Backbone as a chain_set.jsonl record, in Angstrom:
{"seq": "XXXXXXXXXXXXXXXXXXXXXXXXXXXXXXXXXXXXXXXXXXXXXXXXXXXXXXXXXXXXXXXXXXXXXXXXXXXXXXXXXXXXXXX", "coords": {"N": [[0.673, -1.182, 0.046], [0.582, 2.045, -0.681], [1.863, 5.008, 0.565], [1.525, 7.783, -0.099], [0.119, 11.09, -0.462], [-2.618, 11.568, -2.237], [-4.718, 13.185, -4.635], [-7.246, 13.482, -6.737], [-8.625, 15.6, -9.076], [-11.483, 15.606, -10.828], [-13.774, 14.834, -13.721], [-17.172, 13.547, -13.543], [-17.963, 12.405, -15.946], [-15.892, 12.324, -17.769], [-13.47, 10.551, -19.851], [-10.821, 10.198, -19.375], [-10.396, 10.941, -16.65], [-11.768, 8.7, -15.701], [-10.007, 6.546, -16.502], [-7.77, 7.521, -15.028], [-8.45, 7.149, -12.623], [-9.073, 4.376, -12.424], [-6.43, 3.179, -13.007], [-4.902, 4.289, -10.736], [-6.379, 2.573, -8.677], [-5.687, 0.237, -9.771], [-2.861, 0.242, -9.27], [-3.052, 0.108, -6.483], [-3.212, 2.322, -4.978], [-4.515, 4.466, -2.596], [-6.701, 7.051, -2.814], [-8.082, 10.273, -2.827], [-10.942, 11.501, -4.536], [-12.44, 14.053, -6.095], [-15.294, 14.843, -7.561], [-15.859, 17.364, -9.852], [-17.925, 18.405, -11.299], [-20.203, 17.491, -10.101], [-20.312, 19.25, -7.778], [-21.912, 21.825, -6.028], [-22.871, 25.39, -6.117], [-21.172, 27.517, -3.767], [-19.16, 25.748, -2.992], [-18.398, 24.541, -5.299], [-17.241, 26.824, -6.746], [-15.084, 27.197, -5.169], [-13.632, 25.089, -5.228], [-12.988, 24.839, -8.098], [-11.453, 27.438, -8.118], [-9.38, 26.602, -6.543], [-8.326, 24.411, -8.214], [-7.314, 26.161, -10.268], [-5.45, 27.37, -9.15], [-3.099, 25.528, -9.208], [-3.349, 24.544, -11.904], [-3.838, 26.302, -13.994], [-5.284, 26.215, -16.461], [-7.505, 24.503, -15.903], [-8.063, 21.975, -16.542], [-8.925, 18.519, -16.864], [-8.092, 15.104, -15.988], [-6.954, 16.348, -12.841], [-4.287, 15.683, -11.098], [-3.015, 15.505, -7.829], [-0.059, 14.634, -6.244], [1.34, 14.116, -3.511], [3.215, 16.862, -3.536], [3.254, 17.237, -6.048], [2.073, 18.147, -9.074], [-0.095, 16.59, -11.674], [-1.095, 16.926, -14.906], [-3.826, 15.652, -16.753], [-4.114, 12.315, -17.731], [-1.272, 10.737, -17.148], [0.353, 7.97, -17.162], [2.869, 7.392, -16.806], [4.032, 9.631, -15.544], [2.528, 9.628, -13.143], [3.321, 7.001, -11.831], [5.923, 7.547, -11.39], [5.813, 9.817, -9.578], [4.708, 8.588, -7.634], [6.755, 6.77, -6.866], [6.836, 4.411, -8.002], [8.041, 1.751, -10.143], [8.702, 2.767, -13.549], [7.648, 2.164, -16.92]], "CA": [[-0.062, 0.01, -0.077], [1.495, 3.322, -0.664], [1.474, 6.105, 1.671], [1.213, 8.874, -0.641], [-1.091, 11.962, -0.332], [-3.162, 11.601, -3.513], [-6.074, 13.748, -4.575], [-7.638, 13.709, -8.141], [-9.935, 16.265, -9.478], [-12.083, 14.901, -12.1], [-15.222, 15.125, -13.973], [-17.875, 12.326, -13.585], [-18.182, 11.998, -17.416], [-14.407, 12.267, -18.382], [-12.938, 9.086, -20.097], [-9.368, 10.31, -18.986], [-10.434, 10.668, -15.416], [-12.091, 7.396, -15.237], [-8.891, 5.939, -16.616], [-6.675, 7.653, -14.141], [-8.883, 6.44, -11.218], [-8.793, 2.967, -12.442], [-5.117, 3.019, -12.978], [-4.537, 4.31, -9.407], [-6.864, 1.804, -8.073], [-4.894, -0.941, -9.952], [-1.664, 0.209, -8.462], [-3.347, -0.136, -5.105], [-3.061, 3.585, -4.352], [-5.46, 5.121, -1.858], [-6.609, 8.733, -3.163], [-9.472, 10.952, -2.755], [-11.521, 12.128, -5.702], [-13.306, 15.298, -6.028], [-15.901, 15.285, -8.966], [-15.99, 18.911, -9.668], [-19.204, 18.58, -11.878], [-21.135, 17.101, -9.115], [-20.474, 20.013, -6.714], [-22.737, 22.841, -6.593], [-22.587, 26.598, -5.21], [-19.815, 27.852, -3.192], [-18.22, 24.577, -2.8], [-17.827, 24.475, -6.712], [-16.555, 27.876, -7.14], [-13.978, 27.243, -4.207], [-12.72, 24.102, -5.867], [-12.399, 25.523, -9.187], [-10.203, 28.446, -7.811], [-8.15, 26.015, -5.949], [-7.592, 23.855, -9.153], [-6.705, 27.177, -11.114], [-3.96, 27.932, -8.332], [-2.226, 24.744, -9.59], [-3.492, 23.995, -13.064], [-4.494, 27.591, -14.873], [-6.306, 25.722, -17.521], [-8.471, 23.822, -15.228], [-8.448, 20.74, -17.387], [-9.142, 17.389, -15.927], [-8.103, 15.264, -14.64], [-5.846, 17.332, -12.345], [-3.947, 15.022, -10.006], [-1.838, 15.959, -7.003], [0.503, 13.499, -5.534], [2.195, 15.043, -2.425], [3.085, 18.245, -4.031], [3.465, 17.159, -7.722], [0.7, 18.372, -9.982], [0.027, 15.898, -13.033], [-2.452, 17.248, -15.568], [-4.196, 14.568, -17.696], [-3.612, 10.779, -17.408], [-0.105, 10.728, -17.681], [0.837, 6.917, -16.318], [4.648, 7.214, -16.086], [4.175, 10.613, -14.583], [1.837, 9.153, -12.115], [4.054, 6.03, -11.509], [7.219, 8.369, -10.977], [5.413, 10.603, -8.377], [4.366, 7.661, -6.545], [7.972, 6.197, -6.596], [6.755, 3.099, -8.682], [8.926, 1.583, -11.497], [8.161, 3.072, -14.812], [7.975, 1.267, -18.21]], "C": [[0.838, 1.281, -0.009], [0.847, 4.468, 0.079], [1.53, 7.45, 1.053], [0.066, 9.828, -0.421], [-1.531, 12.221, -1.974], [-4.637, 12.085, -3.863], [-6.186, 13.719, -6.135], [-8.9, 14.653, -8.469], [-10.26, 15.974, -10.733], [-13.517, 15.44, -12.391], [-16.159, 13.788, -14.192], [-17.95, 11.629, -15.112], [-16.864, 12.021, -18.309], [-13.809, 10.857, -18.363], [-11.451, 9.037, -19.403], [-9.232, 10.165, -17.287], [-10.86, 9.509, -14.856], [-10.803, 6.357, -15.395], [-7.765, 6.031, -15.524], [-7.058, 6.991, -12.78], [-8.635, 4.988, -11.391], [-7.308, 2.492, -12.461], [-4.479, 3.211, -11.544], [-4.844, 3.109, -8.525], [-5.896, 0.373, -8.409], [-3.601, -1.149, -9.336], [-1.832, 0.018, -6.98], [-3.005, 1.223, -4.374], [-4.216, 4.015, -3.49], [-5.462, 6.539, -2.331], [-8.061, 9.026, -2.901], [-9.747, 11.474, -4.259], [-12.351, 13.121, -5.439], [-13.942, 15.476, -7.494], [-16.423, 16.449, -9.131], [-17.329, 19.124, -10.44], [-20.302, 18.264, -10.973], [-21.373, 18.064, -7.874], [-21.409, 21.21, -7.129], [-22.333, 24.265, -5.576], [-21.311, 26.901, -4.914], [-18.735, 26.732, -3.087], [-17.434, 24.243, -4.16], [-16.862, 25.499, -7.19], [-15.248, 27.831, -6.426], [-13.014, 26.314, -4.952], [-12.347, 24.444, -6.983], [-11.207, 26.507, -9.103], [-9.163, 27.84, -7.451], [-7.561, 25.224, -7.141], [-6.858, 24.986, -10.078], [-5.525, 27.557, -10.528], [-2.646, 26.925, -9.289], [-2.161, 24.28, -10.987], [-4.573, 25.21, -13.849], [-5.464, 27.357, -15.689], [-7.548, 25.074, -17.048], [-8.773, 22.824, -16.027], [-8.47, 19.518, -16.439], [-8.547, 15.939, -16.805], [-6.835, 15.935, -14.074], [-5.505, 16.402, -11.044], [-2.796, 15.411, -9.069], [-1.521, 14.807, -6.081], [1.572, 14.125, -4.76], [2.063, 16.24, -3.023], [3.323, 18.465, -5.529], [1.952, 17.207, -8.374], [1.027, 17.541, -11.481], [-1.44, 16.268, -13.693], [-2.547, 16.29, -16.598], [-3.71, 13.227, -17.182], [-2.383, 10.433, -17.978], [0.542, 9.132, -16.81], [2.11, 6.913, -15.916], [4.78, 8.373, -15.264], [3.84, 10.282, -13.134], [2.885, 8.043, -11.295], [5.457, 6.802, -10.725], [6.93, 9.219, -9.698], [5.047, 9.841, -7.149], [5.602, 6.659, -5.921], [7.78, 4.635, -7.073], [7.557, 3.064, -9.887], [8.027, 1.963, -12.782], [8.473, 2.215, -15.803], [9.031, 1.596, -18.909]], "O": [[1.776, 1.358, 0.784], [-0.344, 4.765, 0.166], [1.593, 8.358, 1.881], [-1.019, 9.3, -0.177], [-0.895, 12.924, -2.759], [-5.622, 11.477, -3.444], [-5.159, 13.945, -6.774], [-10.041, 14.374, -8.099], [-9.466, 16.055, -11.671], [-14.222, 16.169, -11.694], [-15.799, 12.999, -15.066], [-17.987, 10.411, -15.286], [-16.906, 11.729, -19.504], [-13.642, 10.142, -17.376], [-10.983, 7.991, -18.953], [-8.348, 9.543, -16.7], [-10.504, 9.176, -13.726], [-10.594, 5.478, -14.558], [-7.04, 5.109, -15.15], [-6.274, 6.442, -12.006], [-8.001, 4.392, -10.521], [-7.029, 1.422, -11.921], [-3.623, 2.414, -11.159], [-4.002, 2.61, -7.779], [-5.475, -0.387, -7.537], [-3.174, -2.234, -8.941], [-0.849, -0.214, -6.275], [-2.545, 1.191, -3.233], [-5.214, 3.685, -4.13], [-4.431, 7.211, -2.296], [-8.984, 8.22, -2.792], [-8.84, 11.803, -5.024], [-13.053, 13.012, -4.434], [-13.374, 16.058, -8.419], [-17.496, 16.675, -8.573], [-17.885, 20.182, -10.145], [-21.369, 18.851, -11.155], [-22.295, 17.89, -7.077], [-21.636, 21.526, -8.297], [-21.664, 24.205, -4.544], [-20.38, 26.615, -5.667], [-17.529, 26.974, -3.113], [-16.278, 23.828, -4.241], [-15.875, 25.231, -7.875], [-14.287, 28.373, -6.972], [-11.862, 26.625, -5.254], [-11.12, 24.409, -7.077], [-10.205, 26.447, -9.816], [-8.051, 28.224, -7.812], [-6.334, 25.261, -7.223], [-5.799, 24.656, -10.613], [-4.607, 28.03, -11.198], [-1.643, 27.372, -9.845], [-1.154, 23.691, -11.381], [-5.748, 25.036, -14.174], [-6.449, 28.091, -15.759], [-8.564, 25.097, -17.742], [-9.976, 22.757, -16.283], [-8.025, 19.612, -15.295], [-8.591, 15.807, -18.029], [-5.812, 16.06, -14.746], [-6.277, 16.347, -10.087], [-1.681, 15.623, -9.546], [-2.306, 14.177, -5.372], [2.579, 14.603, -5.284], [0.949, 16.758, -3.107], [3.527, 19.536, -6.1], [0.99, 16.466, -8.172], [2.0, 17.723, -12.213], [-2.553, 16.023, -13.228], [-1.576, 16.032, -17.31], [-2.93, 13.155, -16.232], [-2.298, 9.916, -19.092], [1.211, 9.327, -15.796], [2.473, 6.493, -14.817], [5.542, 8.305, -14.299], [4.551, 10.527, -12.159], [3.199, 8.316, -10.136], [5.836, 6.523, -9.587], [7.794, 9.293, -8.824], [5.053, 10.249, -5.988], [5.534, 5.987, -4.892], [8.474, 3.74, -6.592], [7.779, 4.056, -10.582], [6.886, 1.547, -12.981], [9.471, 1.503, -15.697], [9.336, 0.947, -19.91]]}, "num_chains": 1, "name": "protein.A"}
């Protein structure tokens, strides 16, 4: 089990977001996921503002592993950030 702090900002309908979550699960990584399109009101506005601080384009998925930000589903970057072997 990996001890990294991992947070995924995703959209519920995004295929790349689904692939990233599946990949993290297959790597046995515990992670938190925020489906931004499921949020409403102030919570949604605050979350989008938080994402824009680390990813100005506010594209999805935006994955934060410890302090490293990965934009999009980038398997090798995710593995590297988690300290796993890359291909």
